Steps between C-alpha positions, in 0.01 A plus 500: 500500500786739580653428158170561323438830678859617446488427126168679455622807692820515293293465184271788600797719597662448159178591316457823692871580461469464122199732504698768683801450269277541192321817611727719288363317194141592582510877479268552201214307337716338230759386752240383752309293242778385263828552685596754234487229229850394602441162664749229401425153359540294818284729711233514227502124442466426870235771538304336217535153651422589860196705393388199296529236772346583836367293789193451280712275277706333772213424739172537309565396140769238573272335756182518294636400161748250638205326666289512182762412240771318694855514365376640167446832685871555426389598148350815652845602623654416163232708326567789739871486412464462121184702424473728803870590517712408194251575221350795690842663518580421136167635372432791735813628676686694230196644323337596831809682623557683169138602437420607858821704512414658164145589613626603848256284697556329834184290545291263288191728491724785377622267226141445386439875494804587290493194275129529420453876542231469766484644851181301555692176443755610758232567761323172425827305523592666830158406641552137395844498663363656819209257531674174410843542655349534847366141522829372361686701765277352770566148375874546553455501879308175517801283432652609829219396731552128549879525475541768765263333739686172446846651551441761770153444640428863408140578392451575132374852572831611653698345213298688240527834679874466563572412136282786376669758723853392406422494128342844522810642671755399239280572198395842630857598586689355203248460217572270205874481560445372853260235374745395227795460740286321758357279226853390416572410863164328535551315171831354620323372813226345284751321275694346787188424704307311233797274419557411866130434556465268199805298606363464854151397384634240255729362768201457732338277235807288430633698205364600158458146362316375808279811518408464131412135550272593790328767287446245220308283746269782615130455427273780618158474664326488159725223369706735283871426458781632279655739749852398394436511123640763266179699454310389809134405542348822355675628187265789419490627857879498509518690170267771635725556801812515280336764277371716787820496706740528203334719238335712768825677590506660155204720590556570869604863562731417792692251279524706181605796715840331548577542130437877523778538754782284360816689410583404138480231234804309622336481841193347335706212357650418839168548675329252267742223596498576873121532519447166321747320727330648806157384380619145427638461852233681700178428311608160373614411851176618664272297273733197507483510879121538500474201264584267790222639721291182495783310669435714809125440518377537857210650699708819537427606141121470517260767621199453731277408205736221394627678188870540420634834625747569219684772689583250776669244275843660456528611866415143604766359264758734648400432860520125438818483292725784611727537803456813713795685349350468151164628626684828565618497137140441387381800699765714332404362159128568538560843652727582206249377245214687664666833575663530157167448325318727745746786449465474123121496514457799731755706308318424174159579650606827664691632197214414264235664717714812553638558151219362285187579697532767769747719309307457177153551643523723807840670546644559154777732623665270752871548568747210513533527878125492549472196271758310706327603824162386370646168382643442847163573659325266256749221574374509859141510373544194276678303770226576754226387260685181411556423868127539571418255218776260605370485858165369371609307190299276266526123524837464331772709340457400137152658477636852552808460283312331215238776486759780513730348240209416271352851504829689473669283238173441314454877464861610448708224342381518138482880456834545676692238302343570161556871559875442518512328161201589284402846378154371407361462855198730536361688797169312486679164510668605826164599649354168385779307670471700825126431517534136397772414755329667795141394421595136437698472822257686725182343364653156541541563874121511534368295208776235500448408134869400506547273800857600581612865543837380374353383170289818480818707526673294232199539266496877565864530389474282191170662401661844520781390266234401244262792562744790452612410144142426389359828634803692368435376147143634496532828695652839408880514490729765645652761275819366340704799617396430861608135500817573301606750766451242777682222316793716391668413831587154368704647215752665731 
């Protein structure tokens, strides 16, 4: 217990120290939101990876999908690395950095305004960000509950409040640069932690070969088997998760934001490699670990109604298989995963609401200092709201994350990506995609015409990629001089 407490206190002290160190890089709005567009490849790659993989993945998704799909859940991690990291960087990073720098924008809603010549689109996009990032932010806390109570006996409420306060301190003081440096530190902890945890869990089951043999013999309560096969017992369900968790990053403002801030094109090449490696180890490791969940079946993972409590699976695995000293490493890992994602989300939310909504709608003549002050105030506001939601959460983590990712990526992915490459995207096609992504996701919460929110999110993204080109072909185009001026940045 002394070791656990000491490590957590050291960890918190380092985070706050980095925030204080970075305060000189948070003097104006551009520096506070983008670190002055001078962030190097390693910091950007780790910032991308740690924002991508939070406690939602490690505790919620790894437990839920490992239970449902067995060892084939590892494909989700592979998809995250190849589609969500490697291809995302190759397709989006350079063009995003060049075009956003050329148009002088620092947020995704501002991109929509300048790219499609519409202030209304900017306001609509900022509203979507504001509404749907909050539930995602709340979901980040949930992964801590069972783990902290297991390790320290500390009630969930205190864990959530402590993490929220500490994250607020270093983000408010140091802005984006503080989050980037802390993300690098937290990412290193995640890399080391996941490797040690996997080795310990496999050892507890007699090694990889023995654990795989045990999984091959698993037959669930409905008589279903195949939990050690390549594609598992539910191919289509697995594909939906891969699409949502991999392609979804392409349209999430807090992820794309990392490409705005990277220093130069050489940094993008290095960042692509580092980010992909990080995703293979962290995401691949999380889902590989969760794939053995059924070997730890016990009353501890069932709720009072007799249903599997997915969020309890990974904590139970760790409690069963790990020695005390590694439990301390787990706490550091989950804290790192959660706080890095939380800092990215609240910074994105506060900057979007300040720059794209309040400044645009209510206080048009807002100085740089006032913008930074307002962003700092809104960071507190967003954290407080997310804490309130997290203290009375829905039944399990994946509900919140699936809805948020589906709405955000369903609305933004297609118009953002096509806008980087194709001059023919029209304003009406962007509106159509915004409406389609949000309406599909929200209506499905109540009508449930698509049984899984995960599959609903995947359909929202793929549908947007089809909808935007079709609507663009039949609606009025932009003036050629307008689009030529925007795309001239790629000729330099």
